[in-house]
C-alpha positions in Angstrom: -19.3 19.7 -3.1 -17.5 21.3 -0.1 -15.0 18.6 0.8 -12.8 17.9 3.8 -10.0 15.6 2.7 -8.2 13.2 5.1 -5.1 11.3 4.1 -1.4 10.9 4.9 1.0 8.9 2.6 1.8 9.2 -1.1 -1.0 6.8 -1.9 -3.5 9.6 -1.1 -1.9 12.3 -3.2 -3.4 11.5 -6.6 -6.9 11.6 -5.1 -6.2 15.0 -3.5 -4.7 16.2 -6.8 -7.8 15.1 -8.8 -10.1 16.8 -6.3 -8.1 20.1 -6.6 -8.5 20.0 -10.4 -12.2 19.2 -10.2 -15.2 21.4 -9.7 -15.3 20.5 -6.0 -14.1 22.8 -3.2 -11.6 21.5 -0.7 -12.0 23.5 2.5 -9.4 21.7 4.5 -7.0 18.8 4.6 -6.5 16.6 7.6 -3.3 14.5 7.9 -1.1 12.9 10.5 1.3 15.0 12.5 4.9 15.4 11.2 7.1 12.5 12.3 10.8 11.9 12.7 12.3 9.9 9.8 15.6 8.2 9.2 18.7 7.7 11.3 18.8 11.4 12.1 15.1 11.4 13.0 14.5 14.5 11.0 10.9 15.8 11.5 9.2 15.2 8.2 5.7 16.3 7.0 3.4 13.7 5.3 3.1 13.7 1.5 -0.5 14.9 1.7 0.5 17.9 3.7 3.1 18.9 1.1 0.5 18.5 -1.6 -2.0 20.6 0.3 0.5 23.4 1.0 1.3 23.5 -2.8 -2.3 24.5 -3.4 -2.6 26.7 -0.3 -5.2 24.5 1.3 -5.5 24.8 5.1 -3.9 21.8 6.8 -4.9 20.4 10.2 -2.8 17.7 12.0 -4.7 16.8 15.2 -3.2 14.1 17.4 -6.7 12.8 17.9 -10.2 13.3 16.5 -11.9 12.1 19.7 -12.0 15.4 21.6 -14.6 18.1 21.5 -12.2 20.7 19.9 -11.6 18.4 16.9 -15.3 17.9 16.5 -16.2 21.6 16.7 -13.4 22.5 14.3 -14.6 19.9 11.7 -18.2 20.8 12.1 -17.4 24.5 11.5 -16.1 23.6 8.1 -19.6 22.4 7.1 -18.4 19.7 4.7 -20.9 18.1 2.3 -18.6 15.0 2.3 -15.5 13.9 4.1 -13.1 12.0 1.8 -10.7 9.6 3.5 -7.7 8.0 1.7 -5.2 6.2 3.9 -5.5 8.7 6.7 -4.4 6.2 9.5 -7.1 7.2 12.1 -10.5 5.8 12.8 -13.2 8.4 12.7 -15.6 8.5 15.7 -19.3 8.4 15.2 -19.9 12.1 15.9 -17.6 13.0 13.0 -19.0 10.3 10.7 -22.4 12.0 11.2 -21.3 15.5 10.2 -21.4 15.6 6.4 -24.6 15.5 4.3 -23.2 12.8 2.0 -21.4 10.9 4.6 -17.7 9.9 4.9 -16.3 8.2 1.8 -13.2 6.0 1.9 -11.0 4.8 -0.9 -9.6 1.3 -0.1 -6.9 -0.6 -2.0 -8.7 -3.9 -2.4 -12.0 -5.4 -3.6 -13.8 -5.4 -0.3 -14.7 -7.4 1.8 -11.4 -9.1 0.9 -8.4 -7.6 2.6 -9.8 -5.3 5.2 -7.2 -3.5 7.3 -3.9 -1.6 6.8 -2.0 -3.7 4.2 -4.3 -4.9 1.5 -2.0 -4.1 -1.4 1.0 -6.0 0.0 -1.2 -9.0 0.9 -2.7 -9.3 -2.6 0.9 -9.6 -3.9 2.1 -11.8 -1.0 -0.7 -14.2 -1.7 -0.1 -14.4 -5.4 -3.5 -12.9 -6.4 -4.1 -12.4 -10.1 -6.7 -9.7 -9.7 -7.2 -6.9 -7.3 -8.7 -3.4 -7.4 -10.0 -0.4 -5.4 -13.3 0.1 -3.6 -15.1 3.3 -2.5 -17.3 2.9 0.5 -19.2 4.7 3.2 -17.3 4.7 6.4 -18.7 3.1 9.6 -17.5 2.8 13.1 -15.6 -0.4 12.4 -12.6 -0.6 10.1 -13.5 -1.2 6.4 -17.0 -2.5 7.1 -19.1 0.2 5.5 -21.4 -0.2 2.5 -19.7 -0.5 -0.9 -20.3 2.3 -3.4 -18.2 1.5 -6.5 -15.3 -0.8 -7.4 -12.7 -1.0 -10.1 -10.7 -4.2 -10.9 -7.2 -4.6 -12.4 -4.9 -7.6 -13.1 -1.7 -8.0 -11.1 1.4 -8.6 -13.3 3.5 -11.8 -12.6 6.5 -9.7 -11.7 4.7 -6.6 -10.4 5.8 -5.5 -6.9 3.5 -4.1 -4.2 5.3 -0.7 -4.7 4.3 -0.7 -8.4 0.8 -1.8 -7.6 0.5 0.9 -4.9 1.1 3.5 -7.6 -1.4 2.0 -10.1 -4.1 1.6 -7.4 -3.6 5.1 -6.1 -4.4 6.4 -9.6 -7.3 4.0 -10.1 -8.6 5.1 -6.7 -8.4 8.8 -7.6 -10.5 8.3 -10.7 -13.0 6.1 -8.9 -13.4 8.7 -6.2 -14.5 11.3 -8.7 -17.0 8.9 -10.2 -18.3 8.1 -6.7 -18.8 11.8 -5.7 -20.6 12.4 -9.0 -22.8 9.4 -8.3 -23.7 10.5 -4.8 -24.6 14.0 -6.0 -27.0 12.7 -8.7 -28.2 9.8 -6.6 -27.2 7.2 -9.2 -25.3 4.9 -6.7 -27.0 2.2 -4.7 -24.8 1.3 -1.7 -24.3 -2.5 -1.2 -23.8 -4.1 2.1 -20.6 -6.2 2.5 -20.9 -9.9 2.7 -19.4 -10.6 6.1 -19.0 -14.3 5.3 -16.4 -13.3 2.7 -14.5 -10.8 4.8 -10.8 -11.3 5.3 -8.3 -9.2 7.3 -4.7 -8.2 6.8 -2.0 -7.9 9.4 0.5 -5.2 9.7 3.6 -5.7 7.6 6.7 -6.3 9.8 10.3 -7.2 9.4 9.5 -10.7 10.8 8.1 -11.5 7.3 11.4 -10.9 5.6 13.6 -14.0 6.0 13.4 -16.3 3.0 12.7 -20.0 3.5 14.3 -21.5 0.4 12.5 -24.9 0.9 9.3 -23.2 -0.2 8.2 -23.3 -3.9 9.8 -20.6 -6.2 6.5 -18.8 -6.7 5.9 -18.4 -3.0 9.3 -16.8 -2.5 8.8 -14.7 -5.6 5.5 -13.4 -4.2 7.3 -12.7 -0.9 10.0 -10.7 -2.7 7.4 -8.7 -4.7 5.1 -8.2 -1.7 7.7 -6.8 0.6 9.1 -4.3 -1.9 10.1 -1.5 -1.2 9.8 -2.1 2.6 10.8 -4.0 4.6 12.4 -6.2 1.7 12.9 -9.9 1.8 16.4 -11.1 2.7 18.6 -14.2 3.0 22.1 -15.0 4.3 25.0 -15.9 2.1 28.4 -16.7 3.5 27.3 -15.2 6.8 26.1 -11.9 5.4 22.6 -10.5 5.1 21.5 -9.9 1.5 18.3 -8.1 0.6 16.6 -9.6 -2.5 14.8 -6.8 -4.4 13.5 -8.5 -7.5 13.4 -12.0 -8.9 12.1 -14.0 -11.9 10.6 -17.5 -11.9 12.7 -20.3 -13.3 12.0 -24.0 -13.8 15.6 -25.3 -13.1 15.9 -27.5 -10.0 18.5 -28.2 -7.4 19.0 -28.3 -3.6 17.0 -25.6 -1.9 19.0 -22.4 -1.4 21.9 -23.5 -3.6 23.3 -21.3 -6.3 22.9 -23.3 -9.5 24.0 -20.7 -12.0 25.8 -17.4 -12.2 24.7 -16.4 -15.6 22.1 -15.3 -14.6 22.4 -15.7 -10.8 19.9 -18.5 -10.1 19.0 -20.1 -6.7 17.2 -23.4 -6.3 14.0 -23.5 -4.2 11.9 -26.3 -2.7 10.5 -26.6 -6.2 11.8 -24.7 -9.2 14.2 -21.9 -8.8 14.5 -18.1 -8.9 16.7 -15.8 -11.0 17.8 -13.0 -8.7 17.6 -9.8 -10.6 18.4 -7.2 -8.0 20.1 -7.6 -4.6 21.8 -5.5 -1.9 24.4 -6.3 0.6 23.4 -4.9 4.0 24.6 -1.3 4.3 25.5 -1.1 0.6 23.7 0.1 -2.6 21.1 -1.9 -4.4 22.3 -3.3 -7.7 21.6 -5.7 -10.5 23.0 -9.2 -10.0 25.5 -8.9 -12.9 27.1 -5.8 -11.3 27.0 -7.4 -7.9 28.9 -10.4 -9.1 31.7 -8.3 -10.5 32.5 -7.0 -7.0 31.5 -10.0 -4.8 32.6 -13.6 -5.1 29.8 -16.1 -5.4 30.3 -19.6 -6.7 28.0 -22.3 -8.0 27.3 -24.5 -5.0 27.2 -21.7 -2.5 24.1 -21.8 -0.4 21.7 -19.1 0.7 20.1 -19.7 4.1 
């Protein structure tokens, strides 16, 4: 197949790599414009752009796909299929209608559950035991197209959204190749999504970060896992903000937010408690709790808020 690939972050890179090494031809890669990053606001290219340049694939970075020039440019490439993986833009109908085999999207959930921009984080935040990836035909509305193939996987008790991102990106890349093969040989029967089961995710924001220690330990544990590596759950201790990077469940009890042990560092929750494995004082390096305690005074009875 002659493919136009659309994607932006590192989640999309394994799919692009798989396509490059397959029998398919990638005539162009579309990605978001370079953006300023960090305190110095250094103009930085997307991960997909860097990958495409490594293989000398032409890269296009239009601000919008909704003008006539973008349409003509894409149409001139004559793609058999447009593959979209975390591109970050909604494709207008005139572009959706260009390729012979349609526009195929790889989504990080088992649709119709978790439509939207943050399905992987929400599967962890909500404590799901199973998730997966879905390939689907793209429609005019976000994540509503007919399902092509799915692949399920279990979520580990301590697995973070960052770790799950990496696993699902690889699963999605493999599923994409199976999907393209199925479309070529007409072995896939698209399935309409059950709208009655559809759920939507909201954008991840820093407002989700403060920890409420009156909640059950598993709820806070899911919050810590789900907000890793950005924006990271945090709490206050002795007036200072401390980011909590990883935790383990513990059945010890005490007053919510209170440090009940230093070996290992354990904090009581509304029910149960959490062993804090990695933490970070605001503006300092991330470290394991044992190292942290050698340089910072925390006492049993101190209270996180």
